[in-house]
PDB file of N, CA, C and O in Angstrom, chain B, residues numbered from 101:
ATOM      1  N   UNK B 101     -34.655 323.510 323.689  1.00  0.00           N
ATOM      2  CA  UNK B 101     -34.166 324.576 324.544  1.00  0.00           C
ATOM      3  C   UNK B 101     -35.283 324.950 325.521  1.00  0.00           C
ATOM      4  O   UNK B 101     -36.435 325.116 325.120  1.00  0.00           O
ATOM      5  N   UNK B 102     -34.942 325.078 326.778  1.00  0.00           N
ATOM      6  CA  UNK B 102     -35.921 325.433 327.798  1.00  0.00           C
ATOM      7  C   UNK B 102     -36.344 326.889 327.648  1.00  0.00           C
ATOM      8  O   UNK B 102     -35.608 327.709 327.099  1.00  0.00           O
ATOM      9  N   UNK B 103     -37.539 327.196 328.144  1.00  0.00           N
ATOM     10  CA  UNK B 103     -38.072 328.555 328.050  1.00  0.00           C
ATOM     11  C   UNK B 103     -37.178 329.539 328.786  1.00  0.00           C
ATOM     12  O   UNK B 103     -36.892 330.619 328.268  1.00  0.00           O
ATOM     13  N   UNK B 104     -36.726 329.180 330.004  1.00  0.00           N
ATOM     14  CA  UNK B 104     -35.863 330.086 330.772  1.00  0.00           C
ATOM     15  C   UNK B 104     -34.575 330.370 330.016  1.00  0.00           C
ATOM     16  O   UNK B 104     -34.126 331.514 329.947  1.00  0.00           O
ATOM     17  N   UNK B 105     -33.981 329.318 329.447  1.00  0.00           N
ATOM     18  CA  UNK B 105     -32.730 329.492 328.712  1.00  0.00           C
ATOM     19  C   UNK B 105     -32.971 330.343 327.463  1.00  0.00           C
ATOM     20  O   UNK B 105     -32.156 331.204 327.132  1.00  0.00           O
ATOM     21  N   UNK B 106     -34.077 330.108 326.775  1.00  0.00           N
ATOM     22  CA  UNK B 106     -34.407 330.889 325.588  1.00  0.00           C
ATOM     23  C   UNK B 106     -34.607 332.351 325.953  1.00  0.00           C
ATOM     24  O   UNK B 106     -34.143 333.239 325.238  1.00  0.00           O
ATOM     25  N   UNK B 107     -35.293 332.608 327.059  1.00  0.00           N
ATOM     26  CA  UNK B 107     -35.524 333.978 327.513  1.00  0.00           C
ATOM     27  C   UNK B 107     -34.208 334.666 327.818  1.00  0.00           C
ATOM     28  O   UNK B 107     -34.000 335.820 327.442  1.00  0.00           O
ATOM     29  N   UNK B 108     -33.310 333.950 328.507  1.00  0.00           N
ATOM     30  CA  UNK B 108     -31.991 334.527 328.806  1.00  0.00           C
ATOM     31  C   UNK B 108     -31.234 334.796 327.517  1.00  0.00           C
ATOM     32  O   UNK B 108     -30.600 335.841 327.377  1.00  0.00           O
ATOM     33  N   UNK B 109     -31.294 333.867 326.578  1.00  0.00           N
ATOM     34  CA  UNK B 109     -30.591 334.037 325.311  1.00  0.00           C
ATOM     35  C   UNK B 109     -31.131 335.248 324.563  1.00  0.00           C
ATOM     36  O   UNK B 109     -30.356 336.059 324.056  1.00  0.00           O
ATOM     37  N   UNK B 110     -32.455 335.377 324.489  1.00  0.00           N
ATOM     38  CA  UNK B 110     -33.050 336.526 323.805  1.00  0.00           C
ATOM     39  C   UNK B 110     -32.711 337.828 324.514  1.00  0.00           C
ATOM     40  O   UNK B 110     -32.428 338.837 323.868  1.00  0.00           O
ATOM     41  N   UNK B 111     -32.738 337.805 325.844  1.00  0.00           N
ATOM     42  CA  UNK B 111     -32.412 339.016 326.605  1.00  0.00           C
ATOM     43  C   UNK B 111     -30.973 339.445 326.363  1.00  0.00           C
ATOM     44  O   UNK B 111     -30.700 340.625 326.143  1.00  0.00           O
ATOM     45  N   UNK B 112     -30.051 338.487 326.402  1.00  0.00           N
ATOM     46  CA  UNK B 112     -28.648 338.844 326.185  1.00  0.00           C
ATOM     47  C   UNK B 112     -28.423 339.286 324.739  1.00  0.00           C
ATOM     48  O   UNK B 112     -27.641 340.202 324.484  1.00  0.00           O
ATOM     49  N   UNK B 113     -29.097 338.649 323.806  1.00  0.00           N
ATOM     50  CA  UNK B 113     -28.986 339.050 322.407  1.00  0.00           C
ATOM     51  C   UNK B 113     -29.517 340.470 322.216  1.00  0.00           C
ATOM     52  O   UNK B 113     -28.912 341.282 321.517  1.00  0.00           O
ATOM     53  N   UNK B 114     -30.649 340.753 322.844  1.00  0.00           N
ATOM     54  CA  UNK B 114     -31.232 342.094 322.745  1.00  0.00           C
ATOM     55  C   UNK B 114     -30.268 343.143 323.290  1.00  0.00           C
ATOM     56  O   UNK B 114     -30.079 344.192 322.673  1.00  0.00           O
ATOM     57  N   UNK B 115     -29.659 342.866 324.441  1.00  0.00           N
ATOM     58  CA  UNK B 115     -28.694 343.821 325.017  1.00  0.00           C
ATOM     59  C   UNK B 115     -27.531 344.053 324.056  1.00  0.00           C
ATOM     60  O   UNK B 115     -27.110 345.190 323.839  1.00  0.00           O
ATOM     61  N   UNK B 116     -27.015 342.963 323.483  1.00  0.00           N
ATOM     62  CA  UNK B 116     -25.892 343.090 322.549  1.00  0.00           C
ATOM     63  C   UNK B 116     -26.283 343.915 321.326  1.00  0.00           C
ATOM     64  O   UNK B 116     -25.536 344.790 320.888  1.00  0.00           O
ATOM     65  N   UNK B 117     -27.454 343.627 320.788  1.00  0.00           N
ATOM     66  CA  UNK B 117     -27.909 344.341 319.593  1.00  0.00           C
ATOM     67  C   UNK B 117     -28.104 345.822 319.892  1.00  0.00           C
ATOM     68  O   UNK B 117     -27.713 346.673 319.093  1.00  0.00           O
ATOM     69  N   UNK B 118     -28.703 346.134 321.032  1.00  0.00           N
ATOM     70  CA  UNK B 118     -28.946 347.535 321.372  1.00  0.00           C
ATOM     71  C   UNK B 118     -27.655 348.302 321.642  1.00  0.00           C
ATOM     72  O   UNK B 118     -27.639 349.532 321.589  1.00  0.00           O
ATOM     73  N   UNK B 119     -26.578 347.582 321.931  1.00  0.00           N
ATOM     74  CA  UNK B 119     -25.282 348.229 322.132  1.00  0.00           C
ATOM     75  C   UNK B 119     -24.567 348.524 320.811  1.00  0.00           C
ATOM     76  O   UNK B 119     -23.574 349.251 320.796  1.00  0.00           O
ATOM     77  N   UNK B 120     -25.060 347.972 319.714  1.00  0.00           N
ATOM     78  CA  UNK B 120     -24.441 348.211 318.409  1.00  0.00           C
ATOM     79  C   UNK B 120     -24.674 349.653 317.967  1.00  0.00           C
ATOM     80  O   UNK B 120     -25.643 350.287 318.384  1.00  0.00           O
ATOM     81  N   UNK B 121     -23.777 350.169 317.116  1.00  0.00           N
ATOM     82  CA  UNK B 121     -24.015 351.497 316.537  1.00  0.00           C
ATOM     83  C   UNK B 121     -25.310 351.481 315.709  1.00  0.00           C
ATOM     84  O   UNK B 121     -25.729 350.435 315.212  1.00  0.00           O
ATOM     85  N   UNK B 122     -25.920 352.631 315.574  1.00  0.00           N
ATOM     86  CA  UNK B 122     -27.202 352.744 314.875  1.00  0.00           C
ATOM     87  C   UNK B 122     -27.157 352.124 313.479  1.00  0.00           C
ATOM     88  O   UNK B 122     -28.088 351.417 313.092  1.00  0.00           O
ATOM     89  N   UNK B 123     -26.106 352.375 312.730  1.00  0.00           N
ATOM     90  CA  UNK B 123     -26.033 351.856 311.355  1.00  0.00           C
ATOM     91  C   UNK B 123     -26.025 350.330 311.334  1.00  0.00           C
ATOM     92  O   UNK B 123     -26.638 349.716 310.461  1.00  0.00           O
ATOM     93  N   UNK B 124     -25.331 349.719 312.294  1.00  0.00           N
ATOM     94  CA  UNK B 124     -25.299 348.256 312.351  1.00  0.00           C
ATOM     95  C   UNK B 124     -26.643 347.689 312.804  1.00  0.00           C
ATOM     96  O   UNK B 124     -27.075 346.647 312.311  1.00  0.00           O
ATOM     97  N   UNK B 125     -27.308 348.373 313.745  1.00  0.00           N
ATOM     98  CA  UNK B 125     -28.648 347.926 314.171  1.00  0.00           C
ATOM     99  C   UNK B 125     -29.621 348.002 313.001  1.00  0.00           C
ATOM    100  O   UNK B 125     -30.444 347.107 312.810  1.00  0.00           O
ATOM    101  N   UNK B 126     -29.521 349.079 312.218  1.00  0.00           N
ATOM    102  CA  UNK B 126     -30.411 349.242 311.062  1.00  0.00           C
ATOM    103  C   UNK B 126     -30.155 348.142 310.035  1.00  0.00           C
ATOM    104  O   UNK B 126     -31.099 347.584 309.474  1.00  0.00           O
ATOM    105  N   UNK B 127     -28.892 347.830 309.788  1.00  0.00           N
ATOM    106  CA  UNK B 127     -28.561 346.772 308.829  1.00  0.00           C
ATOM    107  C   UNK B 127     -29.087 345.424 309.316  1.00  0.00           C
ATOM    108  O   UNK B 127     -29.621 344.641 308.530  1.00  0.00           O
ATOM    109  N   UNK B 128     -28.938 345.157 310.603  1.00  0.00           N
ATOM    110  CA  UNK B 128     -29.439 343.903 311.177  1.00  0.00           C
ATOM    111  C   UNK B 128     -30.961 343.843 311.090  1.00  0.00           C
ATOM    112  O   UNK B 128     -31.527 342.808 310.737  1.00  0.00           O
ATOM    113  N   UNK B 129     -31.619 344.947 311.411  1.00  0.00           N
ATOM    114  CA  UNK B 129     -33.085 344.997 311.331  1.00  0.00           C
ATOM    115  C   UNK B 129     -33.546 344.725 309.903  1.00  0.00           C
ATOM    116  O   UNK B 129     -34.521 344.006 309.686  1.00  0.00           O
ATOM    117  N   UNK B 130     -32.848 345.296 308.940  1.00  0.00           N
ATOM    118  CA  UNK B 130     -33.197 345.080 307.535  1.00  0.00           C
ATOM    119  C   UNK B 130     -33.064 343.605 307.162  1.00  0.00           C
ATOM    120  O   UNK B 130     -33.939 343.044 306.501  1.00  0.00           O
ATOM    121  N   UNK B 131     -31.972 342.984 307.585  1.00  0.00           N
ATOM    122  CA  UNK B 131     -31.772 341.554 307.286  1.00  0.00           C
ATOM    123  C   UNK B 131     -32.868 340.692 307.910  1.00  0.00           C
ATOM    124  O   UNK B 131     -33.352 339.744 307.291  1.00  0.00           O
ATOM    125  N   UNK B 132     -33.252 341.028 309.133  1.00  0.00           N
ATOM    126  CA  UNK B 132     -34.304 340.264 309.815  1.00  0.00           C
ATOM    127  C   UNK B 132     -35.628 340.432 309.082  1.00  0.00           C
ATOM    128  O   UNK B 132     -36.347 339.454 308.872  1.00  0.00           O
ATOM    129  N   UNK B 133     -35.958 341.659 308.690  1.00  0.00           N
ATOM    130  CA  UNK B 133     -37.214 341.904 307.976  1.00  0.00           C
ATOM    131  C   UNK B 133     -37.242 341.183 306.633  1.00  0.00           C
ATOM    132  O   UNK B 133     -38.273 340.631 306.248  1.00  0.00           O
ATOM    133  N   UNK B 134     -36.125 341.183 305.923  1.00  0.00           N
ATOM    134  CA  UNK B 134     -36.052 340.464 304.649  1.00  0.00           C
ATOM    135  C   UNK B 134     -36.265 338.974 304.876  1.00  0.00           C
ATOM    136  O   UNK B 134     -36.965 338.321 304.101  1.00  0.00           O
ATOM    137  N   UNK B 135     -35.668 338.431 305.934  1.00  0.00           N
ATOM    138  CA  UNK B 135     -35.829 336.995 306.203  1.00  0.00           C
ATOM    139  C   UNK B 135     -37.278 336.658 306.532  1.00  0.00           C
ATOM    140  O   UNK B 135     -37.765 335.592 306.155  1.00  0.00           O
ATOM    141  N   UNK B 136     -37.972 337.553 307.230  1.00  0.00           N
ATOM    142  CA  UNK B 136     -39.384 337.319 307.543  1.00  0.00           C
ATOM    143  C   UNK B 136     -40.225 337.361 306.279  1.00  0.00           C
ATOM    144  O   UNK B 136     -41.154 336.570 306.119  1.00  0.00           O
ATOM    145  N   UNK B 137     -39.901 338.286 305.379  1.00  0.00           N
ATOM    146  CA  UNK B 137     -40.625 338.389 304.117  1.00  0.00           C
ATOM    147  C   UNK B 137     -40.444 337.118 303.299  1.00  0.00           C
ATOM    148  O   UNK B 137     -41.397 336.626 302.696  1.00  0.00           O
ATOM    149  N   UNK B 138     -39.226 336.585 303.276  1.00  0.00           N
ATOM    150  CA  UNK B 138     -38.956 335.368 302.516  1.00  0.00           C
ATOM    151  C   UNK B 138     -39.725 334.181 303.077  1.00  0.00           C
ATOM    152  O   UNK B 138     -40.195 333.335 302.317  1.00  0.00           O
ATOM    153  N   UNK B 139     -39.859 334.107 304.405  1.00  0.00           N
ATOM    154  CA  UNK B 139     -40.593 333.000 305.018  1.00  0.00           C
ATOM    155  C   UNK B 139     -42.062 333.035 304.625  1.00  0.00           C
ATOM    156  O   UNK B 139     -42.660 331.991 304.365  1.00  0.00           O
ATOM    157  N   UNK B 140     -42.647 334.223 304.580  1.00  0.00           N
ATOM    158  CA  UNK B 140     -44.061 334.356 304.261  1.00  0.00           C
ATOM    159  C   UNK B 140     -44.369 334.262 302.781  1.00  0.00           C
ATOM    160  O   UNK B 140     -45.517 334.047 302.392  1.00  0.00           O
ATOM    161  N   UNK B 141     -43.355 334.422 301.961  1.00  0.00           N
ATOM    162  CA  UNK B 141     -43.561 334.440 300.519  1.00  0.00           C
ATOM    163  C   UNK B 141     -44.157 333.139 300.005  1.00  0.00           C
ATOM    164  O   UNK B 141     -45.011 333.176 299.119  1.00  0.00           O
ATOM    165  N   UNK B 142     -43.741 331.996 300.525  1.00  0.00           N
ATOM    166  CA  UNK B 142     -44.272 330.713 300.064  1.00  0.00           C
ATOM    167  C   UNK B 142     -45.768 330.612 300.291  1.00  0.00           C
ATOM    168  O   UNK B 142     -46.497 330.104 299.439  1.00  0.00           O
ATOM    169  N   UNK B 143     -46.224 331.092 301.432  1.00  0.00           N
ATOM    170  CA  UNK B 143     -47.656 331.061 301.741  1.00  0.00           C
ATOM    171  C   UNK B 143     -48.423 331.959 300.790  1.00  0.00           C
ATOM    172  O   UNK B 143     -49.468 331.567 300.269  1.00  0.00           O
ATOM    173  N   UNK B 144     -47.917 333.150 300.561  1.00  0.00           N
ATOM    174  CA  UNK B 144     -48.585 334.088 299.660  1.00  0.00           C
ATOM    175  C   UNK B 144     -48.622 333.522 298.247  1.00  0.00           C
ATOM    176  O   UNK B 144     -49.652 333.588 297.577  1.00  0.00           O
ATOM    177  N   UNK B 145     -47.505 332.967 297.794  1.00  0.00           N
ATOM    178  CA  UNK B 145     -47.464 332.370 296.458  1.00  0.00           C
ATOM    179  C   UNK B 145     -48.478 331.241 296.329  1.00  0.00           C
ATOM    180  O   UNK B 145     -49.154 331.128 295.306  1.00  0.00           O
ATOM    181  N   UNK B 146     -48.587 330.412 297.349  1.00  0.00           N
ATOM    182  CA  UNK B 146     -49.544 329.299 297.317  1.00  0.00           C
ATOM    183  C   UNK B 146     -50.975 329.815 297.250  1.00  0.00           C
ATOM    184  O   UNK B 146     -51.798 329.266 296.517  1.00  0.00           O
ATOM    185  N   UNK B 147     -51.278 330.864 298.007  1.00  0.00           N
ATOM    186  CA  UNK B 147     -52.626 331.444 297.977  1.00  0.00           C
ATOM    187  C   UNK B 147     -52.945 332.049 296.615  1.00  0.00           C
ATOM    188  O   UNK B 147     -54.062 331.900 296.117  1.00  0.00           O
ATOM    189  N   UNK B 148     -51.969 332.733 296.004  1.00  0.00           N
ATOM    190  CA  UNK B 148     -52.202 333.300 294.675  1.00  0.00           C
ATOM    191  C   UNK B 148     -52.383 332.200 293.639  1.00  0.00           C
ATOM    192  O   UNK B 148     -53.222 332.328 292.747  1.00  0.00           O
ATOM    193  N   UNK B 149     -51.616 331.130 293.739  1.00  0.00           N
ATOM    194  CA  UNK B 149     -51.766 330.006 292.812  1.00  0.00           C
ATOM    195  C   UNK B 149     -53.166 329.431 292.914  1.00  0.00           C
ATOM    196  O   UNK B 149     -53.803 329.143 291.900  1.00  0.00           O
ATOM    197  N   UNK B 150     -53.642 329.266 294.135  1.00  0.00           N
ATOM    198  CA  UNK B 150     -54.997 328.756 294.359  1.00  0.00           C
ATOM    199  C   UNK B 150     -56.039 329.694 293.745  1.00  0.00           C
ATOM    200  O   UNK B 150     -56.992 329.237 293.114  1.00  0.00           O
ATOM    201  N   UNK B 151     -55.860 330.993 293.928  1.00  0.00           N
ATOM    202  CA  UNK B 151     -56.796 331.979 293.374  1.00  0.00           C
ATOM    203  C   UNK B 151     -56.798 331.946 291.848  1.00  0.00           C
ATOM    204  O   UNK B 151     -57.858 331.986 291.223  1.00  0.00           O
ATOM    205  N   UNK B 152     -55.617 331.873 291.255  1.00  0.00           N
ATOM    206  CA  UNK B 152     -55.514 331.822 289.793  1.00  0.00           C
ATOM    207  C   UNK B 152     -56.210 330.577 289.257  1.00  0.00           C
ATOM    208  O   UNK B 152     -56.959 330.651 288.283  1.00  0.00           O
ATOM    209  N   UNK B 153     -55.963 329.436 289.893  1.00  0.00           N
ATOM    210  CA  UNK B 153     -56.607 328.195 289.450  1.00  0.00           C
ATOM    211  C   UNK B 153     -58.126 328.297 289.568  1.00  0.00           C
ATOM    212  O   UNK B 153     -58.850 327.821 288.693  1.00  0.00           O
ATOM    213  N   UNK B 154     -58.610 328.912 290.640  1.00  0.00           N
ATOM    214  CA  UNK B 154     -60.050 329.105 290.833  1.00  0.00           C
ATOM    215  C   UNK B 154     -60.628 329.969 289.709  1.00  0.00           C
ATOM    216  O   UNK B 154     -61.682 329.651 289.158  1.00  0.00           O
ATOM    217  N   UNK B 155     -59.942 331.053 289.375  1.00  0.00           N
ATOM    218  CA  UNK B 155     -60.429 331.949 288.325  1.00  0.00           C
ATOM    219  C   UNK B 155     -60.416 331.264 286.960  1.00  0.00           C
ATOM    220  O   UNK B 155     -61.334 331.457 286.162  1.00  0.00           O
ATOM    221  N   UNK B 156     -59.393 330.475 286.690  1.00  0.00           N
ATOM    222  CA  UNK B 156     -59.331 329.736 285.422  1.00  0.00           C
ATOM    223  C   UNK B 156     -60.483 328.744 285.340  1.00  0.00           C
ATOM    224  O   UNK B 156     -61.125 328.616 284.298  1.00  0.00           O
ATOM    225  N   UNK B 157     -60.743 328.045 286.435  1.00  0.00           N
ATOM    226  CA  UNK B 157     -61.867 327.096 286.471  1.00  0.00           C
ATOM    227  C   UNK B 157     -63.188 327.811 286.193  1.00  0.00           C
ATOM    228  O   UNK B 157     -64.014 327.314 285.428  1.00  0.00           O
ATOM    229  N   UNK B 158     -63.387 328.978 286.813  1.00  0.00           N
ATOM    230  CA  UNK B 158     -64.619 329.747 286.575  1.00  0.00           C
ATOM    231  C   UNK B 158     -64.750 330.123 285.101  1.00  0.00           C
ATOM    232  O   UNK B 158     -65.831 330.028 284.519  1.00  0.00           O
ATOM    233  N   UNK B 159     -63.646 330.546 284.511  1.00  0.00           N
ATOM    234  CA  UNK B 159     -63.650 330.932 283.096  1.00  0.00           C
ATOM    235  C   UNK B 159     -63.943 329.720 282.214  1.00  0.00           C
ATOM    236  O   UNK B 159     -64.763 329.792 281.300  1.00  0.00           O
ATOM    237  N   UNK B 160     -63.264 328.609 282.496  1.00  0.00           N
ATOM    238  CA  UNK B 160     -63.460 327.387 281.701  1.00  0.00           C
ATOM    239  C   UNK B 160     -64.898 326.878 281.769  1.00  0.00           C
ATOM    240  O   UNK B 160     -65.417 326.359 280.781  1.00  0.00           O
ATOM    241  N   UNK B 161     -65.541 327.023 282.918  1.00  0.00           N
ATOM    242  CA  UNK B 161     -66.932 326.580 283.078  1.00  0.00           C
ATOM    243  C   UNK B 161     -67.919 327.563 282.452  1.00  0.00           C
ATOM    244  O   UNK B 161     -69.097 327.246 282.288  1.00  0.00           O
ATOM    245  N   UNK B 162     -67.441 328.748 282.105  1.00  0.00           N
ATOM    246  CA  UNK B 162     -68.326 329.759 281.535  1.00  0.00           C
ATOM    247  C   UNK B 162     -69.040 330.590 282.583  1.00  0.00           C
ATOM    248  O   UNK B 162     -69.977 331.322 282.265  1.00  0.00           O
ATOM    249  N   UNK B 163     -68.604 330.484 283.831  1.00  0.00           N
ATOM    250  CA  UNK B 163     -69.227 331.257 284.912  1.00  0.00           C
ATOM    251  C   UNK B 163     -68.894 332.747 284.818  1.00  0.00           C
ATOM    252  O   UNK B 163     -69.661 333.588 285.288  1.00  0.00           O
ATOM    253  N   UNK B 164     -67.763 333.066 284.218  1.00  0.00           N
ATOM    254  CA  UNK B 164     -67.356 334.463 284.041  1.00  0.00           C
ATOM    255  C   UNK B 164     -66.897 334.654 282.599  1.00  0.00           C
ATOM    256  O   UNK B 164     -66.473 333.709 281.934  1.00  0.00           O
ATOM    257  N   UNK B 165     -66.989 335.897 282.132  1.00  0.00           N
ATOM    258  CA  UNK B 165     -66.539 336.219 280.781  1.00  0.00           C
ATOM    259  C   UNK B 165     -65.213 336.966 280.873  1.00  0.00           C
ATOM    260  O   UNK B 165     -64.961 337.716 281.816  1.00  0.00           O
ATOM    261  N   UNK B 166     -64.390 336.741 279.881  1.00  0.00           N
ATOM    262  CA  UNK B 166     -63.134 337.468 279.813  1.00  0.00           C
ATOM    263  C   UNK B 166     -63.361 338.895 279.340  1.00  0.00           C
ATOM    264  O   UNK B 166     -64.371 339.195 278.702  1.00  0.00           O
ATOM    265  N   UNK B 167     -62.427 339.763 279.652  1.00  0.00           N
ATOM    266  CA  UNK B 167     -62.471 341.153 279.197  1.00  0.00           C
ATOM    267  C   UNK B 167     -61.328 341.330 278.205  1.00  0.00           C
ATOM    268  O   UNK B 167     -60.179 341.020 278.520  1.00  0.00           O
ATOM    269  N   UNK B 168     -61.638 341.828 277.004  1.00  0.00           N
ATOM    270  CA  UNK B 168     -60.574 342.021 276.014  1.00  0.00           C
ATOM    271  C   UNK B 168     -59.456 342.917 276.560  1.00  0.00           C
ATOM    272  O   UNK B 168     -59.712 343.883 277.279  1.00  0.00           O
ATOM    273  N   UNK B 169     -58.226 342.580 276.207  1.00  0.00           N
ATOM    274  CA  UNK B 169     -57.064 343.333 276.687  1.00  0.00           C
ATOM    275  C   UNK B 169     -57.165 344.803 276.317  1.00  0.00           C
ATOM    276  O   UNK B 169     -56.753 345.663 277.096  1.00  0.00           O
ATOM    277  N   UNK B 170     -57.705 345.107 275.142  1.00  0.00           N
ATOM    278  CA  UNK B 170     -57.825 346.513 274.727  1.00  0.00           C
ATOM    279  C   UNK B 170     -58.712 347.296 275.697  1.00  0.00           C
ATOM    280  O   UNK B 170     -58.431 348.458 275.990  1.00  0.00           O
ATOM    281  N   UNK B 171     -59.781 346.666 276.196  1.00  0.00           N
ATOM    282  CA  UNK B 171     -60.652 347.333 277.172  1.00  0.00           C
ATOM    283  C   UNK B 171     -59.933 347.537 278.503  1.00  0.00           C
ATOM    284  O   UNK B 171     -60.064 348.584 279.136  1.00  0.00           O
ATOM    285  N   UNK B 172     -59.187 346.545 278.913  1.00  0.00           N
ATOM    286  CA  UNK B 172     -58.447 346.638 280.177  1.00  0.00           C
ATOM    287  C   UNK B 172     -57.426 347.768 280.097  1.00  0.00           C
ATOM    288  O   UNK B 172     -57.309 348.574 281.020  1.00  0.00           O
ATOM    289  N   UNK B 173     -56.683 347.823 278.981  1.00  0.00           N
ATOM    290  CA  UNK B 173     -55.678 348.884 278.817  1.00  0.00           C
ATOM    291  C   UNK B 173     -56.331 350.264 278.779  1.00  0.00           C
ATOM    292  O   UNK B 173     -55.822 351.208 279.384  1.00  0.00           O
ATOM    293  N   UNK B 174     -57.455 350.384 278.070  1.00  0.00           N
ATOM    294  CA  UNK B 174     -58.144 351.676 277.989  1.00  0.00           C
ATOM    295  C   UNK B 174     -58.614 352.124 279.373  1.00  0.00           C
ATOM    296  O   UNK B 174     -58.474 353.292 279.733  1.00  0.00           O
ATOM    297  N   UNK B 175     -59.165 351.199 280.137  1.00  0.00           N
ATOM    298  CA  UNK B 175     -59.623 351.542 281.489  1.00  0.00           C
ATOM    299  C   UNK B 175     -58.439 351.945 282.370  1.00  0.00           C
ATOM    300  O   UNK B 175     -58.531 352.901 283.140  1.00  0.00           O
ATOM    301  N   UNK B 176     -57.330 351.216 282.256  1.00  0.00           N
ATOM    302  CA  UNK B 176     -56.136 351.537 283.047  1.00  0.00           C
ATOM    303  C   UNK B 176     -55.627 352.930 282.696  1.00  0.00           C
ATOM    304  O   UNK B 176     -55.243 353.695 283.581  1.00  0.00           O
ATOM    305  N   UNK B 177     -55.624 353.266 281.383  1.00  0.00           N
ATOM    306  CA  UNK B 177     -55.189 354.601 280.971  1.00  0.00           C
ATOM    307  C   UNK B 177     -56.076 355.685 281.579  1.00  0.00           C
ATOM    308  O   UNK B 177     -55.580 356.700 282.068  1.00  0.00           O
ATOM    309  N   UNK B 178     -57.389 355.465 281.545  1.00  0.00           N
ATOM    310  CA  UNK B 178     -58.320 356.453 282.114  1.00  0.00           C
ATOM    311  C   UNK B 178     -58.062 356.647 283.610  1.00  0.00           C
ATOM    312  O   UNK B 178     -58.061 357.771 284.112  1.00  0.00           O
ATOM    313  N   UNK B 179     -57.845 355.540 284.308  1.00  0.00           N
ATOM    314  CA  UNK B 179     -57.591 355.620 285.752  1.00  0.00           C
ATOM    315  C   UNK B 179     -56.294 356.378 286.028  1.00  0.00           C
ATOM    316  O   UNK B 179     -56.245 357.238 286.908  1.00  0.00           O
ATOM    317  N   UNK B 180     -55.248 356.054 285.274  1.00  0.00           N
ATOM    318  CA  UNK B 180     -53.946 356.686 285.498  1.00  0.00           C
ATOM    319  C   UNK B 180     -53.949 358.166 285.132  1.00  0.00           C
ATOM    320  O   UNK B 180     -53.218 358.958 285.726  1.00  0.00           O
ATOM    321  N   UNK B 181     -54.765 358.536 284.160  1.00  0.00           N
ATOM    322  CA  UNK B 181     -54.817 359.937 283.738  1.00  0.00           C
ATOM    323  C   UNK B 181     -55.695 360.780 284.658  1.00  0.00           C
ATOM    324  O   UNK B 181     -55.690 362.009 284.586  1.00  0.00           O
ATOM    325  N   UNK B 182     -56.442 360.109 285.513  1.00  0.00           N
ATOM    326  CA  UNK B 182     -57.252 360.822 286.504  1.00  0.00           C
ATOM    327  C   UNK B 182     -58.555 361.166 285.949  1.00  0.00           C
ATOM    328  O   UNK B 182     -59.378 361.770 286.636  1.00  0.00           O
TER     329      UNK B 182
END
């Protein structure tokens, strides 16, 4: 698709969308935002997988020590209680 044609298409789409009632524009905006979140989710998941694997490797090599779950829970309770 040519840039001029794409610009015209986006402009006409924008005019149509702005003519919609507020509730329909809000619903459309929500759908668009959800679709953008879904597109980015794969990248975020891949980055977290990489981070988890890195941390496991560090632990396996003995570069870091684990923290007992009881200590983690106690610290979380203290933080949540203020």
